[in-house]
C-alpha positions in Angstrom: 0.3 0.1 0.1 1.5 3.4 -0.8 2.3 5.7 1.8 3.0 9.2 2.1 6.3 10.4 3.7 7.5 13.2 5.0 10.4 14.4 2.9 13.1 15.8 6.0 12.6 12.4 7.7 11.9 9.1 5.7 11.3 7.3 8.8 8.3 9.1 9.4 5.2 7.6 7.7 1.7 8.4 7.6 -1.2 6.6 6.3 -3.4 7.7 3.8 -6.3 8.2 6.0 -4.6 11.2 7.8 -2.6 12.3 4.4 -5.0 14.7 3.9 -3.9 16.6 7.4 -0.5 17.1 6.8 -0.8 20.6 6.1 -2.8 21.3 9.6 -0.3 18.9 11.4 2.9 21.1 10.4 1.1 23.9 11.2 1.1 23.0 14.5 4.7 22.1 15.2 5.7 25.3 13.4 3.7 27.6 15.9 5.3 29.1 19.0 5.5 26.4 21.9 3.4 25.1 24.1 1.3 22.4 21.1 -1.4 22.9 22.6 -4.4 21.0 20.3 -7.3 18.6 19.6 -7.3 15.9 16.7 -10.6 14.8 16.0 -11.9 12.2 13.6 -13.8 9.0 13.8 -12.7 5.5 13.8 -9.8 4.6 11.3 -9.9 8.2 10.5 -5.8 8.6 11.1 -6.0 10.1 14.8 -3.4 7.6 16.2 -1.4 8.5 12.6 -1.4 11.4 13.3 -0.5 11.7 16.9 2.9 9.5 15.8 3.3 12.2 13.0 3.5 14.9 15.5 5.7 13.0 18.1 8.2 12.2 15.5 8.6 16.0 14.4 8.6 17.0 17.9 11.3 14.9 19.0 13.0 15.8 15.8 13.5 19.2 17.1 14.5 18.2 20.7 11.2 19.2 22.2 10.2 16.1 24.8 7.0 14.7 24.6 4.9 12.1 26.6 2.4 9.6 25.2 -0.7 8.9 27.3 -2.9 5.6 26.9 -6.6 5.3 28.4 -5.0 2.5 30.5 -2.4 4.7 32.4 -2.6 7.3 34.9 -2.1 10.6 33.9 1.5 11.0 34.6 3.0 14.5 36.7 5.5 15.8 33.9 6.7 19.3 33.2 4.6 21.7 31.3 7.2 22.0 28.4 7.1 18.3 27.7 3.5 17.9 25.4 1.4 15.2 26.5 0.0 13.3 23.6 -3.1 11.5 24.4 -4.8 8.8 22.0 -8.6 7.2 22.1 -9.4 10.3 25.1 -13.1 9.1 24.6 -12.1 6.6 26.9 -10.6 8.3 29.7 -11.8 7.8 33.1 -13.6 10.8 34.9 -10.2 11.1 36.9 -8.0 11.0 33.9 -10.4 13.6 32.4 -10.1 15.6 35.4 -6.2 15.3 35.7 -5.8 16.8 31.9 -8.4 19.1 33.0 -6.3 20.6 35.2 -3.1 20.2 33.1 -5.0 22.2 30.3 -5.9 25.2 32.4 -2.2 25.7 32.5 -1.7 28.2 29.8 2.4 27.1 29.3 1.7 23.2 29.8 1.8 21.4 26.0 -1.6 19.1 25.8 -2.9 17.4 22.2 -5.6 14.9 22.8 -7.0 12.8 19.9 -10.6 11.4 20.2 -13.3 10.2 18.5 -16.4 12.0 18.0 -18.4 10.0 20.5 -18.8 9.3 23.0 -18.0 12.9 24.4 -17.7 12.8 28.0 -18.0 16.4 29.6 -14.6 16.6 30.8 -13.3 15.8 27.1 -15.8 18.8 26.3 -13.9 21.3 28.6 -10.7 20.1 27.8 -11.5 20.5 24.1 -12.9 23.8 24.1 -9.6 25.3 26.8 -6.9 24.0 24.1 -9.0 25.2 21.2 -7.9 28.5 22.3 -4.7 28.2 21.0 -5.2 26.4 17.5 -8.2 25.3 15.5 -9.0 21.4 15.9 -7.2 19.1 13.2 -10.6 17.4 12.1 -10.3 13.9 10.3 -12.6 11.2 8.6 -13.7 12.8 5.2 -11.6 12.3 2.3 -11.8 14.5 -1.1 -11.7 13.3 -4.7 -8.4 15.2 -5.5 -6.9 13.1 -2.2 -7.9 10.2 -3.4 -6.6 10.6 -7.0 -3.2 11.3 -5.0 -3.9 8.3 -3.0 -3.9 6.1 -5.9 -1.0 7.8 -7.9 -3.6 7.4 -10.8 -4.8 10.4 -13.2 -7.8 8.2 -13.1 -10.7 10.2 -12.0 -13.5 7.9 -12.4 -11.6 5.2 -10.6 -11.3 7.4 -7.8 -14.7 9.1 -8.2 -16.1 5.5 -7.8 -14.1 4.8 -4.8 -15.0 7.7 -3.2 -18.7 7.2 -3.8 -19.1 3.7 -2.5 -17.1 4.8 0.6 -19.1 7.7 0.9 -16.0 9.8 1.5 -15.3 7.8 5.0 -11.8 7.8 5.4 -10.8 4.2 6.9 -13.0 3.1 3.8 -11.5 5.1 1.5 -8.1 3.9 2.4 -9.3 0.6 1.9 -10.6 0.6 -1.2 -7.2 2.1 -2.3 -5.2 -0.5 -0.8 -6.9 -3.2 -2.6 -7.5 -1.1 -5.7 -5.0 -2.8 -8.4 -4.5 -0.7 -12.1 -3.8 -3.3 -14.1 -7.3 -4.9 -13.6 -9.1 -1.9 -13.2 -9.5 -2.1 -17.2 -11.0 -5.4 -17.2 -13.2 -5.0 -14.1 -14.5 -1.5 -14.7 -17.4 -2.2 -11.9 -14.7 -2.9 -9.5 -16.2 -5.8 -8.4 -12.9 -7.7 -6.9 -12.5 -4.6 -4.7 -15.9 -4.7 -3.5 -15.4 -8.6 -2.8 -11.8 -7.5 -0.8 -13.7 -4.7 1.3 -16.7 -6.5 2.4 -15.1 -9.0 4.9 -13.5 -5.8 6.7 -17.0 -4.2 7.0 -18.4 -7.5 8.2 -15.9 -7.3 11.0 -16.5 -3.8 11.6 -20.7 -4.5 12.0 -19.8 -7.5 14.1 -18.0 -5.2 16.6 -20.3 -2.5 17.2 -22.8 -2.4 19.3 -26.3 -4.1 19.0 -28.0 -0.8 18.6 -25.7 0.8 15.8 -25.9 -2.6 13.9 -29.6 -2.6 13.9 -29.7 1.2 12.6 -27.4 0.3 10.1 -29.0 -2.6 8.9 -32.6 -0.9 9.0 -31.2 1.9 7.1 -29.8 -0.4 4.5 -33.2 -2.4 4.1 -34.9 1.3 3.5 -37.0 0.0 6.9 -38.9 3.0 8.2 -38.6 1.5 11.8 -34.8 2.5 12.7 -34.7 -0.2 15.3 -33.9 2.3 18.0 -36.7 1.2 20.3 -34.3 1.1 23.4 -32.0 3.8 22.5 -31.2 7.6 21.9 -31.7 8.5 18.1 -29.2 10.9 18.4 -26.8 8.8 20.4 -27.0 6.2 18.1 -26.2 8.2 14.9 -23.4 9.7 16.7 -22.3 6.6 17.5 -22.6 5.0 14.0 -20.4 8.0 12.7 -17.7 7.5 15.3 -17.4 4.3 14.6 -16.5 5.0 10.7 -19.4 3.4 9.1 -22.2 6.2 9.2 -21.7 9.7 7.2 -22.2 12.7 8.4 -25.9 12.9 7.8 -26.8 9.6 9.4 -26.5 7.1 6.2 -24.8 4.2 5.8 -22.1 4.4 3.1 -23.1 2.1 0.0 -20.8 -0.4 0.6 -21.5 -0.7 4.1 -25.3 -0.7 3.0 -24.7 -3.6 0.7 -22.7 -5.5 3.3 -25.4 -4.9 5.8 -28.4 -6.0 3.7 -26.1 -9.4 2.5 -25.5 -10.2 6.3 -28.6 -9.2 8.0 -29.9 -12.4 9.8 -33.6 -13.6 8.6 -34.9 -13.4 12.4 -34.2 -9.6 12.2 -35.9 -9.8 8.1 -38.9 -11.4 9.8 -39.5 -9.2 12.5 -38.9 -5.8 10.0 -41.6 -7.5 7.7 -44.0 -8.2 10.2 -44.4 -4.9 11.5 -44.2 -3.3 8.2 -41.2 -1.5 8.1 -39.7 -2.4 4.7 -41.0 -2.9 1.2 -39.6 -5.8 -1.2 -40.4 -4.0 -4.1 -39.0 -6.0 -7.0 -36.1 -4.8 -8.6 -34.4 -2.9 -5.7 -31.5 -3.9 -4.0 -33.1 -5.6 -0.8 -35.4 -7.7 -3.4 -31.9 -8.6 -4.9 -29.8 -9.7 -1.7 -32.9 -12.5 -1.1 -32.3 -14.0 -4.5 -31.6 -17.6 -3.6 -32.6 -17.5 -0.2 -34.6 -20.3 1.0 -36.1 -19.9 4.1 -39.9 -21.3 5.0 -40.2 -18.8 8.0 -39.3 -16.0 6.0 -41.3 -17.2 3.1 -44.6 -16.7 5.8 -43.4 -13.4 6.6 -43.5 -12.6 2.5 -46.8 -13.9 2.5 -48.3 -11.9 5.2 -46.9 -8.9 4.0 -48.5 -9.8 0.8 -51.9 -10.3 2.4 -51.7 -6.5 3.9 -50.8 -4.9 0.5 -53.2 -6.4 -1.8 -56.1 -3.8 -0.9 -53.7 -0.6 -1.9 -50.5 -2.5 -3.8 -51.9 -5.4 -5.2 -49.2 -5.5 -8.2 -46.7 -5.7 -5.5 -48.4 -8.1 -3.4 -48.2 -10.6 -6.4 -44.8 -10.1 -6.7 -44.4 -10.7 -3.0 -46.4 -14.1 -3.2 -43.8 -15.2 -6.1 -41.0 -14.5 -3.6 -42.6 -16.2 -0.5 -42.9 -19.5 -2.9 -39.3 -18.9 -3.7 -38.4 -18.9 -0.2 -39.9 -22.3 0.4 -43.8 -21.3 1.0 -45.8 -24.6 -0.5 -47.7 -22.9 -3.8 -50.8 -24.5 -2.6 -51.1 -22.3 0.8 -51.2 -19.1 -0.9 -52.8 -20.0 -4.3 -55.8 -18.3 -3.3 -54.2 -15.2 -1.6 -52.2 -14.8 -4.7 -55.1 -15.1 -7.1 -56.3 -12.6 -4.8 -53.9 -10.3 -6.0 -53.8 -10.5 -9.3 -57.3 -10.1 -9.6 -56.8 -7.0 -7.9 -54.2 -5.7 -9.6 -56.3 -5.9 -12.5 -55.2 -9.6 -13.6 -58.4 -11.5 -13.9 -56.9 -14.1 -16.2 -54.1 -15.0 -14.4 -56.4 -15.1 -11.1 -58.6 -17.5 -13.0 -55.8 -19.7 -13.8 -54.7 -19.8 -10.8 -58.1 -21.0 -9.3 -59.2 -23.1 -11.9 -57.4 -26.2 -11.5 -57.6 -25.9 -7.9 -59.6 -28.7 -5.8 -60.8 -26.8 -3.2 -63.0 -28.1 -0.5 -65.4 -26.8 2.3 -63.0 -26.8 4.5 -60.4 -24.6 2.7 -59.8 -22.0 5.3 -60.2 -19.9 2.0 -63.0 -21.6 0.8 -65.0 -18.3 0.2 -62.3 -15.9 -0.9 -61.6 -18.6 -3.7 -64.9 -19.1 -4.5 -65.7 -14.8 -4.7 -62.5 -14.2 -6.6 -63.5 -17.0 -9.1 -66.6 -15.9 -9.7 -66.1 -12.1 -10.1 -63.0 -13.4 -13.0 -66.1 -14.7 -14.8 -68.5 -11.3 -14.4 -66.0 -8.8 -15.1 -65.5 -10.8 -18.0 -69.3 -10.5 -18.8 -70.5 -13.8 -18.2 -72.8 -13.0 -15.1 -74.4 -16.4 -15.4 -71.1 -18.5 -15.3 -70.2 -16.2 -11.6 -73.8 -18.0 -10.6 -72.2 -21.0 -11.4 -69.4 -20.4 -9.5 -71.2 -19.8 -6.9 -73.3 -22.7 -6.9 -70.7 -25.3 -7.3 -68.8 -24.2 -4.7 -71.6 -22.7 -1.7 -70.6 -20.2 0.4 -70.1 -21.1 3.8 -70.4 -17.6 5.6 -72.9 -15.0 5.4 -70.8 -12.3 3.5 -70.2 -15.1 1.0 -73.7 -16.0 0.8 -74.9 -12.1 -0.2 -72.8 -12.0 -2.9 -73.6 -15.4 -4.3 -77.1 -13.8 -4.1 -76.0 -10.7 -5.8 -74.6 -13.2 -9.0 -78.0 -15.3 -8.9 -80.0 -12.2 -9.5 -78.1 -10.6 -11.7 -78.7 -13.3 -13.8 -82.2 -14.3 -13.2 -81.5 -17.6 -11.5 -83.7 -16.7 -8.2 -85.8 -19.7 -8.2 -84.1 -20.9 -5.2 -83.6 -18.0 -3.2 -86.4 -17.5 -0.8 -85.4 -20.6 1.1 -81.9 -18.7 1.7 -83.2 -15.8 3.5 -80.1 -13.0 4.6 -78.5 -13.0 8.3 -75.8 -13.0 9.9 -73.1 -15.7 10.2 -74.5 -18.4 12.4 -71.0 -18.9 14.0 -70.5 -15.2 14.3 -70.9 -14.3 18.3 -70.9 -10.6 19.9 -71.8 -7.7 18.1 -72.7 -7.6 14.3 -69.8 -6.5 12.1 -70.0 -2.8 9.9 -69.5 -5.2 6.9 -72.0 -8.0 8.3 -74.7 -5.4 8.5 -73.9 -4.1 5.3 -74.0 -7.0 3.3 -77.3 -7.8 5.3 -78.9 -4.7 4.1 -77.5 -5.0 0.3 -79.5 -8.3 0.8 -82.7 -7.4 2.0 -82.5 -4.4 -0.5 -81.6 -6.1 -3.4 -84.4 -9.2 -2.5 -86.9 -6.2 -2.1 -86.4 -4.7 -5.5 -87.6 -7.5 -6.9 -91.1 -8.1 -5.1 -92.0 -4.0 -6.3 -94.1 -3.7 -3.3 -91.9 -0.4 -1.9 -89.6 0.6 -4.2 -88.2 3.7 -2.1 -87.4 1.7 0.8 -85.5 -1.1 -1.0 -83.5 1.9 -2.7 -82.8 3.5 1.2 -81.6 0.1 2.1 -79.3 -0.2 -0.9 -78.4 3.5 -0.4 -77.5 2.5 3.4 -75.8 -0.8 2.7 -73.4 1.3 -0.1 -72.5 3.4 2.7 -71.8 0.8 5.0 -69.6 -1.5 2.6 -67.4 2.0 2.4 -67.1 2.4 6.2 -65.9 -1.5 6.3 -63.5 -1.0 3.6 -63.9 -4.2 1.9 -61.5 -5.3 -0.5 -62.9 -8.5 -0.8 -64.2 -9.4 -4.6 -67.7 -9.0 -5.2 -69.6 -9.7 -8.5 -70.8 -5.9 -8.0 -70.3 -3.3 -6.1 -73.0 -2.2 -3.6 -72.6 1.1 -4.5 -73.3 0.4 -8.5 -76.3 -1.7 -7.4 -77.7 1.3 -5.3 -77.2 3.8 -7.8 -78.6 1.8 -10.8 -81.8 0.8 -8.7 -82.4 4.8 -8.0 -81.8 5.7 -11.2 -84.2 2.9 -12.0 -86.7 5.0 -10.1 -85.6 8.2 -11.3 -83.8 9.8 -8.7 -80.9 10.9 -10.3 -79.1 12.8 -7.4 -79.1 10.0 -5.1 -77.2 7.8 -7.7 -74.7 10.6 -8.1 -74.0 11.1 -4.0 -74.0 7.2 -3.5 -71.0 6.5 -6.6 -69.3 9.8 -5.6 -69.0 8.6 -1.7 -68.1 5.2 -3.2 -65.4 6.7 -4.9 -63.6 9.0 -2.5 -63.2 5.5 -0.6 -61.2 3.6 -3.4 -57.7 4.4 -2.0 -58.3 1.1 -0.1 -59.0 -0.6 -3.1 -58.2 1.0 -6.3 -59.4 -2.1 -8.3 -63.0 -0.7 -8.4 -61.9 3.1 -9.2 -62.1 2.8 -12.9 -65.8 0.9 -12.3 -66.8 3.7 -10.4 -65.8 6.2 -12.7 -67.1 4.9 -15.7 -70.9 5.2 -13.8 -70.2 8.6 -12.3 -69.8 9.5 -16.1 -72.9 7.7 -16.7 -74.7 9.4 -14.0 -73.4 12.9 -15.1 -74.5 12.2 -19.0 -77.9 11.6 -17.3 -78.0 14.6 -15.2 -76.3 17.1 -18.2 -72.9 17.6 -16.5 -71.2 17.0 -19.6 -67.6 18.3 -18.6 -68.0 16.1 -15.2 -68.8 13.3 -17.6 -65.8 13.5 -20.2 -63.6 13.7 -16.9 -64.6 10.9 -15.6 -64.6 8.7 -18.8 -61.2 9.9 -19.4 -60.1 9.0 -15.8 -61.0 5.6 -15.7 -59.5 5.2 -19.2 -56.5 7.0 -18.8 -52.7 5.7 -18.9 -53.4 2.5 -20.8 -55.7 1.0 -18.5 -57.2 -2.4 -20.2 -60.9 -2.5 -18.9 -62.4 -5.6 -18.1 -65.0 -6.7 -20.7 -68.0 -5.6 -18.9 -66.4 -2.2 -17.7 -65.6 -1.5 -21.3 -69.6 -2.0 -22.0 -69.8 1.1 -19.8 -67.2 3.0 -21.3 -68.8 2.5 -24.7 -72.5 3.4 -23.7 -71.0 6.6 -22.1 -69.1 7.4 -25.5 -72.2 6.9 -27.5 -74.4 8.9 -25.1 -72.4 11.6 -25.3 -72.1 11.3 -29.5 -75.2 11.0 -29.3 -76.4 13.8 -27.6 -73.6 16.8 -28.3 -72.1 15.3 -31.4 -73.6 15.1 -35.0 -75.0 11.8 -36.9 -71.6 11.5 -38.5 -69.6 11.3 -35.1 -72.4 9.5 -33.7 -71.9 6.6 -36.6 -68.1 6.7 -36.1 -68.3 6.2 -32.6 -70.9 3.3 -33.2 -68.6 1.3 -35.5 -65.7 2.0 -33.2 -67.6 0.1 -30.4 -70.2 -2.0 -31.9 -67.9 -5.6 -31.8 -67.0 -4.7 -28.3 -70.8 -4.6 -27.0 -71.1 -8.2 -28.1 -69.0 -9.2 -25.7 -70.8 -9.3 -22.6 -73.5 -11.1 -21.7 -76.8 -8.7 -20.2 -77.1 -9.0 -16.3 -79.3 -6.8 -14.2 -76.7 -4.4 -13.4 -75.5 -3.7 -16.9 -79.3 -2.7 -18.2 -78.7 0.8 -18.1 -76.2 1.1 -20.5 -77.3 -1.9 -22.7 -80.5 -0.3 -22.9 -79.0 3.2 -24.6 -76.6 0.9 -26.5 -80.1 -0.4 -28.4 -81.7 2.8 -29.0 -78.4 3.8 -30.7 -78.2 0.6 -32.7 -81.7 1.3 -34.0 -81.1 5.2 -34.7 -78.5 4.1 -37.0 -80.0 1.3 -38.3 -78.3 -1.5 -37.2 -80.9 -2.3 -34.6 -80.5 -6.0 -35.6 -76.6 -5.8 -34.1 -78.3 -5.7 -30.4 -81.5 -7.9 -31.1 -79.7 -11.2 -29.6 -78.8 -9.1 -26.6 -82.2 -7.0 -26.3 -83.8 -10.5 -26.1 -82.0 -11.6 -23.6 -82.1 -8.8 -21.6 -86.1 -9.0 -22.1 -85.7 -12.8 -20.8 -83.6 -11.6 -17.7 -85.9 -9.5 -16.4 -89.1 -11.4 -17.1 -87.6 -14.4 -15.1 -87.3 -11.8 -12.3 -90.9 -11.3 -12.6 -90.7 -7.5 -14.3 -89.6 -5.9 -11.7 -89.7 -2.1 -12.3 -87.1 -0.9 -10.7 -84.8 -3.0 -13.1 -87.1 -3.5 -16.3 -88.2 -0.1 -16.7 -85.3 1.2 -18.8 -85.2 -1.4 -21.0 -88.8 -1.0 -22.0 -88.6 2.8 -22.4 -85.5 1.7 -24.8 -88.2 -0.9 -26.4 -90.3 1.7 -26.9 -88.0 4.4 -28.2 -86.4 1.4 -30.7 -89.9 0.9 -32.0 -90.4 4.8 -32.9 -86.9 4.8 -34.6 -87.9 1.8 -36.5 -91.2 3.2 -37.2 -93.0 0.2 -35.9 -95.3 1.3 -33.8 -96.7 -2.1 -32.8 -93.4 -3.0 -31.3 -94.0 0.1 -28.7 -97.5 -1.9 -27.5 -95.6 -4.8 -25.0 -93.5 -2.2 -23.5 -95.8 0.2 -23.3 -98.4 -1.9 -21.2 -94.9 -3.2 -18.5 -94.7 0.8 -17.9 -98.3 1.2 -17.3 -98.7 -1.6 -15.3 -95.7 -0.3 -13.1 -96.8 3.5 -13.1 -98.7 3.0 -10.2 -95.1 1.8 -7.9 -92.5 3.5 -9.4 -92.2 6.9 -10.3 -89.8 6.5 -13.3 -92.3 4.3 -14.8 -95.1 6.5 -14.4 -93.5 9.2 -16.5 -92.6 6.8 -19.5 -95.7 5.8 -19.4 -97.2 9.1 -19.7 -94.2 10.1 -22.1 -95.2 6.5 -24.2 -98.6 7.0 -24.6 -98.5 10.9 -25.9 -95.8 9.7 -28.1 -97.7 6.7 -29.6 -100.3 9.4 -29.9 -98.3 11.8 -31.7 -97.2 9.2 -34.1 -100.7 8.2 -34.7 -101.4 12.3 -35.8 -103.0 12.8 -32.9 -101.3 16.4 -31.0 -102.3 17.5 -27.7 -99.7 20.5 -27.1 -100.4 20.4 -23.3 -100.5 16.5 -23.0 -97.2 16.7 -25.2 -95.3 19.5 -23.4 -96.6 18.0 -19.6 -94.8 14.9 -20.8 -91.9 16.2 -22.2 -91.0 18.3 -18.7 -92.4 15.0 -16.8 -89.1 13.2 -19.1 -87.2 15.7 -17.7 -87.8 15.3 -14.2 -86.2 12.3 -14.3 -83.4 12.8 -15.9 -84.8 12.4 -19.8 -84.7 15.7 -20.7 -83.4 14.4 -24.0 -85.9 12.2 -24.6 -88.3 14.9 -23.8 -86.7 17.7 -25.9 -87.2 14.6 -28.9 -90.8 14.1 -27.6 -91.8 17.7 -28.0 -89.6 18.2 -31.3 -92.0 15.1 -32.9 -94.9 17.0 -31.7 -94.1 20.3 -32.9 -92.9 18.6 -36.7 -96.3 16.7 -37.0 -98.4 19.8 -35.9 -100.1 21.5 -38.4 -101.1 24.4 -36.4 -98.1 26.9 -36.4 -98.4 28.1 -32.9 -98.4 24.3 -31.7 -95.4 24.0 -33.6 -93.9 27.1 -32.1 -94.7 26.1 -28.7 -93.6 22.5 -28.7 -90.2 23.9 -30.5 -89.6 26.3 -27.8 -90.4 23.4 -25.1 -87.4 21.3 -27.1 -85.3 23.5 -27.3 -85.5 24.6 -23.5 -85.1 21.0 -22.7 -82.8 19.9 -25.1 -79.4 19.3 -23.4 -77.0 21.8 -23.8 -72.9 21.5 -23.0 -72.8 23.4 -19.7 -70.2 23.5 -17.5 -70.9 22.1 -13.5 -71.9 24.3 -11.1 -68.3 24.0 -9.5 -66.4 24.6 -12.5 -65.9 28.1 -14.2 -67.5 28.9 -18.0 -65.5 27.3 -20.5 -65.4 27.4 -24.8 -68.0 29.0 -26.8 -70.4 28.8 -23.3 -68.0 32.0 -21.7 -67.7 33.4 -24.2 -71.7 33.7 -25.7 -71.8 37.1 -23.9 -68.3 38.9 -25.4 -68.7 37.7 -28.6 -72.0 39.7 -28.9 -74.1 37.3 -30.0 -77.4 36.1 -28.5 -77.5 32.6 -26.6 -79.6 31.2 -29.8 -77.1 32.5 -32.2 -74.2 31.7 -30.4 -75.6 27.8 -30.5 -76.1 28.3 -34.2 -72.6 29.9 -34.6 -71.0 26.7 -32.7 -72.8 24.6 -35.1 -71.4 26.8 -38.2 -67.7 26.3 -37.2 -68.1 22.6 -36.9 -69.4 22.9 -40.7 -73.1 22.0 -40.1 -75.7 22.4 -43.4 -79.1 24.4 -42.3 -80.8 20.9 -42.7 -78.4 19.5 -39.3 -78.7 23.0 -37.7 -82.4 22.8 -37.3 -82.6 19.4 -36.9 -79.9 19.8 -33.8 -81.6 22.4 -32.4 -85.6 21.9 -33.4 -86.0 24.9 -36.0 -86.5 24.7 -39.4 -83.5 25.2 -42.1 -85.2 28.3 -43.1 -85.1 29.5 -39.4 -81.6 28.5 -39.3 -80.3 30.4 -42.4 -82.3 33.6 -41.1 -80.4 33.3 -37.7 -76.7 33.0 -39.8 -78.0 35.6 -41.9 -78.3 37.8 -38.9 -75.2 36.5 -37.6 -73.0 38.0 -41.0 -74.3 41.2 -40.3 -73.3 41.5 -36.5 -69.7 40.5 -37.0 -69.9 42.2 -40.9 -68.5 39.7 -42.5 -68.5 39.8 -46.4 -68.2 35.7 -47.5 -68.3 32.4 -45.8 -65.0 32.2 -45.1 -64.8 35.5 -43.6 -67.4 34.6 -41.5 -66.0 31.3 -40.4 -62.6 33.5 -39.4 -64.6 36.3 -37.6 -66.7 33.4 -35.6 -63.2 31.9 -34.4 -61.8 35.9 -33.1 -65.1 36.4 -31.6 -65.9 33.1 -30.0 -62.2 32.5 -28.7 -61.5 29.3 -30.8 -59.1 27.7 -32.8 -59.5 26.2 -36.2 -58.5 22.9 -35.0 -61.0 23.3 -32.2 -63.7 24.4 -33.8 -63.3 21.2 -36.2 
């Protein structure tokens, strides 16, 4: 190992770890006697070498010295003798008192060298006194220039690597310099051999420090949130670790120290940290890498336990941890169900299904119900609720919560023949007070069954709403065929209560941090409800968030996304945009078999397909949906929207006879369900309009009634139909005014400021009607298309455009378009 030698005396050699202090040491010797100083540094920083250097220099100059170790009594020597004290932090109180007496004599020579910890009060006082004569010599941290000098090499890369991995700690830098081989460096740019050699010395140091310091270093090296200092002062432990030369000044272990600590930490410590949730085995991390190849079943069990705790918030991490547990020796069959749960929660329903599909799970298996729930939900997510129901029948749940989830699947597919024998209730084996989850699912069971009887739809929806609230409070993360919030919201829509549906879904969204798997579905339902509430910005925002970052939706969720997309296009875009949206989505909607909880989006798709002349595409799904509600006894909460879609389908296809069974069903439900009552009234009026009988009062009443239950779009269409078929101009004008009033406009929600065309209406100098027409002109619409969109005649549209041209002083169509873009604050691309 290279040593730096004092040029005036070849016998004096200083190790590299103290070489950076040579200038300061020489300055001490050249000062006017007596020599009084403190040399401070961590373990291995070169304090002993520095004292040896000073002694040699002083003796060469004929100045007497006396060395003192902690094992000796402080000698009574003359003041002109320089007393050199090593490891002063280990001196007894008696020794420190004697040295303090010497230090108070200004002419007495004294040099004390000590570690930064511990710091006895007497030693601190001595340091303060001698520092009046000369500044302390501080050892321990090395610079890049010093490392390059020690290496006797101009290779900055090697020097920087050593400085980085050693954290600038003097003894560790010196060890790396000593192990460094310039010849091998070109073949080993990562310095693996150097690291291997130095590891042994670090490991030895870790074995000799106090348990508190070692636990601190291990915890920090593993990335633990728990520092491991349960019975020690954290500041003292950090100070001790720094004094031992294992922690840097900021209290962190050097990279090489951390690497050795991770590799040498005991399995028991790892298990303890895992069980307390203090460390994260993130795939690809240094900690995960150091466990490669480790086989220890006890560690594997701890990792599996930690994985179960991570399923709710970090399902992807949980799935990786289960794989690690198997690699550590945990039998795969012991954790298959939990692993499948994690995969499903992470969005890999197919992977979860594959794991469980070939597994024989007996009723006495501890995870029997979780296995049934997970497997059933993988089928429900694929849009096959009937297979989910079959799964529960093949694996009958053993708990009350499991039985309720089975009821959700059975009702969802209409297979309720044996439900009467399965009355809801708490688990027979569950003693004590009822749980939040148990009460939530009991209410869900009761409310869902009540929606099928039609005796009191409002009370049934109230039960479902309470169930949804309690389910959120319970923070349950188990798979379920349908969320209580979705069941409650769709049932609320089924009686015409859109505000309740909105509240239930937004409340549930605020709890999705406990189970992110449900967030896309809730966002999609929020978008659906927002469309019905004419909150277009909210609908688009929720739809975008649900499908952001390349999220691959399950087939059943994709059906909702498709319905929201075409509903937005139908209400707020032209026929070409609607047709394009339909063509891009139609192949996806046939992947899903109808179930009770997707009848609303399915009904929308039935209407859109009929409007676009593609009704046969949705005929199989429409037929199956009608069979489903018929099996359930035509419950109005669930069947009303489907029958309304049947009426719209018949109108759009100009087949009045097709309306009859659906109108009859709505009339029969009208006395029990407010939504059915509104629809039945509107259906009867619409039939009269198609037959040529126009009663303006009836038409307007029915149209406005539809608007009160979230069907303003349909109300506008009814009024528009009446206006076009009326031969009385006054009646036509009245109904057109009603249609314009009810027609949904793309307006911002009450909680956000107006933007785009709405915000620029006043600034443009146009009236509200002229602004609407100008917006459509910028989209390239013809007079006829504008008239159809706004329920006015093409001639009236032309008249309004003429007025707009005169207001803006436009001389041609291109000039009009240019001035409209400026006046309305839109770009050419946005207009398109």
